[in-house]
N, C-alpha and C positions, 0 to 999 in steps of 0.2 A: 391702515392704508396699505395697498399692495406695493411692495418694493421689488417685485419681479417685473422686469421691463425688457422690451425689445426696441431699441432705437434704430429705426429703419432708414437706410438709404443716405446716411450722412457722410460727410468727408471726415473720416476718423484720422485725427492727427495726434499721435502719441510719441513725442520726441524721445522719451526714455527707451522706446523700442524701435526707433527709426521707422515708424509706421506713418504713412500718408496715403490713404486709399479710400475709395468709396466702398461702403459696406454697412453691415448691421452690427450693432454692439448689444451684447446680452448682459442682463443683470439678474442675479438670483440671490434672494435673501440679503440684499444690500451689498453684494460683491460682484465684481466683474466675472462673468462666466464664459465658458468655452462654447456653450450651446444654450438654447432658450429653455426656460421653464414652461411647463404646460399652461400655467395660469397667468402668463406674463401679459401686462398691458403694453400696447403698442404706441410709440411716439414717432410721428413722421418727422424725420430729420432731413428730408430732402432739401438740398440747397444750403444746408447749415454745416458749420464745422462742429464736430463732436470732439471735445478736448478733455484732457484730465481737468478736474476741478482746479481753478486757479488758486495760487498761494500768494499772500502778501505778508512778508516778514517784518513789516515796519508800520504798525498801526497803534494809535493811541485810543484806547476805549474808555479812559478817564475814571473807571471805577477801581478802587474805592475813592470817595472824597470829592469828586468833581462831576457828579451826575447831572448838574445843570448844563454841562457841555455835551455829554454823551453818556450812554450806559452800554453795558455789554449787550443788552437786548437791542437797543437802537443801532449800535455800531455794527452788529452782525447782520441786522436787517439791511443796512446800507451795503454791506459786503455782498450779501446774496443778490441784491439788485445790480451789483456791478459784475457778477459772475464769479465771485470768490467763495470757495468752500472751506478754506483754511486760512487763519490769521495767526500772527504772533503779536501779542499785545506787549507794549512797552511798560517798564516798571516805574515811570515817573508820575505816580499817582499820589494820593494823600490819604494815608501814609504811603511811602514808596514800597514796592515789593522787594523788601530787603530782609525779610524774616520768614521763617517757615509758616508762622501763623497768618501773615498777610497773604502769602502765596496760597495757602489752603483756603482762605476766604474767597480769593479770586477764582480758584478752581471750582469751588462749590457754586459760586455765582454763574460761572460758565455752564456748569452742568444743568442748572435750573432755568437759565434764561437765554442761552445762546442758540441761534438758529443755524450756525455753521460751526465747524471745528475751530477751537481757539487753543493755542499753546501759549504759555507764558514765558517771557524772558524775566530774569531777575536782576536786581541791581548788583553792580560790581562792588560798590562801597556803601557803607551805612549812611542812610538818609541822603544818598547821592552827593555827599559833600567832598568825596575824594580824599578823605583823611584816614579812614579805617576800612579795611577790606570787610565786606559783608560775609556772613557765614556760608560761603560758597558750597561747602560740602553738604550741609543740611538742605540748602536750596536745590542742589542737584538731586539729592535723594527725594526731595518733595516734588520733583517733576519739572523744574526749570530746564528749558532746552538751550538757553543761551544766557550770557551775562552781558549787561550793558548799563551804563549810566546815561542812556540817551536823554537828551535835553541838557545834559552836562557832560563834561569831559574831565577825566582824571588828569590833573596837572602835574602831580608829583611823580617823577619817573620811577623812583624806587618802589612806590606803592603800586604803580601800574605794572612794573616788572614782576613783582611778587604775585599780583593778581593773575597775570598771564601764566606764571609757573603753576599756580594752584589750579587754574582752569585746565591747563595741560594735563595735570595729574588726574583730573576728573574726566577728561575727554570731552569737555563742553566748549564749544566755540565762543569767542568774544565778538560782539558787535560794538563798534566805537563811533561815537559822535565826535568828529574831529574838529576841535575848536580850541586854539590857544587863547586862554582867557585874558591875558594882559594886553593883547592886541585888539580886543573886541569890547572893552569897557564902554558902555553907553552906545555902542554901535547900533545903527538902525538899518543900513542898507550897504550894498557893495561900495567899496571905496574906489571912486573913479569920477569920470566927468559929471555924471548925474548927481552924485552925492555932493560934489562941489557946487554944482549949479543950484541944487535945492537947499544947500547949507545944512545938510544932515550928516551926523557923525558916520564916518565911513568904516567899513568892515573889510579889511584887506584879505585878498585870497591867501596870503602868506599864513594867516591864522589857521586855515585848514591844512595847507600843504606841510607845515611844520609837524603837525600831529600825524598826518599820513606817513611822512618820512620816519617819524618815531615808531609808528606801528609796524612799518616794514622791517625795521631793525629788530624789533621785539619778536615778530613772527619768525624772522630768520634765526634769531638766537635760540628761541624755544621750540622751533619747528612746530608751531601751533597756529591754527587758523584764526586770523583776525579779519573781520569784515568791516570795511569802512562804509558807514551809512551816508546816504544822500550826498554823493559827491557833486561838487558844484564848480570846480576850478579846472582849467586847462592843464595847469602844471601838476595837479593831483593825478590826472589821467596819465601824464607822462611818467610820473613816479611809479604808479601802479603797473603800467605796461612794462617798464624796465625790470621791476621786481618780479613780476610773474614770469617774464622770459627767463629769469634765473631760477625758477622753480620755487620761489618763496610762497608759503601758503597764505597769501594776502588776497583779498577780493574787495569788490566795490559794487555799489548799487546806484542806479539813477532813478530819480523821481520825475513825474510828468512835467512839473513846472520848471525844472532845471534843463529841460530839453526844448522848451517852447517859449518861455517868457524871459525878458531881459530886465535890467535895472531901470530902464526907461519907463517901465510900467508904473513906477511909483511917482511919476511926475505930477499926477493929480492928487496925490496924498491918500489914495485908496488903500486902507490897511489890509485888505484881502490879499495884497501883493507883498505884504511884510512877512517874510519867512526866515527860518534859521536852518541851514545857512542861507544867505540872501540870494536873490536873483542876481545873476552877474551879466556878462556881456555876450554879444553874439559870438565872439571868438571862443568864449568858454562853452557855449552851446555847441558850436561846431566841433570842438575837441571832444566833448562828451559823446556826441553822436558818432564821431570817428571811433571812440573807445568802445561803443556798443557794437559798431560794425565789425571791428577787428577782434572782439572777444575779450578786450581788457575789462570791460564791465560785463558781468555775468548774470546779474540779477536786476529786475525792475521792481520797484516798490513805491507805495503812495506817500509814505509819511503822513497818513491821514491824521490831522491835528485839529479837532473841533474846538471852537470857542463860542461862547454865547454872544448874541448880537450886541448887548450893551458893552461887552469887553472890546469888541472890534470897533465900536463907535467912539472909543476914546481917542484923544489926539495921538498922532503917529508915534510920539516919543513914549507914550504909555501903553498903547495897545499891544497885546501879546503877539508873539510870532506864531505863524502856522495857518494852514488851510486844510479843508476837508478834501478827500480825493477818491474814496473807494468807488463811487458810482461813475466817475469819469476816467479813471485810470486806464482801463483797457481801451476805451475809446481814444484817448490821447495817443497811446502807444500805437494802436492800429492806424489811426489817421496820419500820424507823423512819420513813424518808422517804416510802416508797410506801404501805405498808399502814396504818401507824398515823397518821402526821401527814398523809398524803395531799397533800403539798406539791409533789411532782414526778410528772410522767407517766413512764412507763417510758422513753420516748425521751429525755427530758431527763436522767434519772438515768444512762442508759447513755452519753449524750454526755459526761458528767463523768468517765466511766471509759474513754472510747475516743477520740473525735475531738478533744476539748478538750485533753487532755494531748499527743496526737500533734501538734497544731498548735503548741502552745507550744514543743515541743522539735524540731519540724521533722523528724519521723520518718514513714516511709511505712507507718503502721499505723493501726488504728482505723476501718476502713471495709470494707464488703463490695462496693465498686465492682468491676466487671469488670476483671480483670487484677491486682487487688490480691492480696497474699499471703493464702492461705486460712487465716487465723487466726480461729477461730470458737469462741464459747462458747455452749453450749446451757444454758438456764436454766429450771428449774421454779419459777415465781414463787409457786406456792401450796403447795409442799412444806413440811410442818411437821416440824421436827427439833430435836434437842437436841445441842449441841456437846460432844464428849468430847475433852479435850486429849490423852488417852493414845493416841488414834488419829492424832494429828498426824504429818505427814511431816517437820515441822521437828525439828531436834535439841533444841530447847528447849520448855519447857512454861509459860513465864511469860505466862499470859493471865488476864485478869479475867472472861472469858466462859465459863469451864468450867461446864457444866451449863445454860447459858442456852438458852431456847427461841427458835427463829427461824422465820420464814415466808419461804421463798424460798432457793434455792441453785443453784449450777452443778451440772449432772449429767454433762456431758461437755466436755472441753477439747481442741480440735483445733489443731495447729500445722503450718502448711504442708501441710494436707490429711491429716495423720496424727494419730490419737487419742493423746494423751499422758496422759490421765486419763479414767476413766469410773467413775461412781458404782456401776454394776452390777458 
């Protein structure tokens, strides 16, 4: 297939280069070019945004060991349908990605089955148990681009401090799932009026905030980047804002559900609204949106967490935490942050899905610079549509956004100059 292209007449937005202009974009041999190749195919991009391929740094692809929920093939197909050309997969698989052998298996599976680029994070501790640091040096040599025990949180401060020190020596960032375990035993949902009303075990915001505070201190002491995943609490935003103002290398991400849905969503017992960390209050949503607006939150990510139907049909105390999000993520952010709240320009929104995550993880993605890989997302920012989970490319259907109306979506996804998904 020809991967020489001319994308004509689109609104080219490349935050990495401060470009926002109508024009033509050229692709030669799968890379962004300064001029067109003689044999280039033409794609009419009139009325569309031409953006760097979107990046999601927080995705669960479930292989190895949980392929009834998702596979690398199905998860990357869902990513392509959402406009994402690069993913970072989490290591809480079965077995976890805590050894060079498992990491190599995942990378081979990516090479043979993925339809978009996938980088792998590796575990901080062996078997994600927080008791013994994983072989970080070997994992970094094997290609891991970040360390995280996502789905778990290292509770022992001495072990976490040593892990940050070793990650610093390797120059590999840490991504942390911020959850103090003793405060969340058997917790189901946010601790507040609705947990009391529904008589469900509460999950206090303090459980997140204590770990965010710890990570700020560690990032400051080691001068090493720590990225706080799926921030859900107003006070976490306050802590991050204050720390970043002091120049500490700490960052945070927001997920679609934490800027749109509150704990009241669980009043009918629908387990598609059961997530970790839990949906919180409108006050928390407002604080997260303020944090996005003022630059405290620098990255947007889905926390795509697929589960099989029979698992999510269990009683709420037994059903697993998590929801899918790759195919609705961009639409939620465009609808909420750009169209409704009007707090972000398109360039700033796209930066949080392209160059910002690329810079955090030191990957050569997220830009339309000449010579860069031709990973491109075409976006119709004004398209009105309703999401139907039954059309999802994911193997799972655990979404709270079934039937929701959105404004804006990806319409074509291009990887290395080749179209891997087209709405048409």
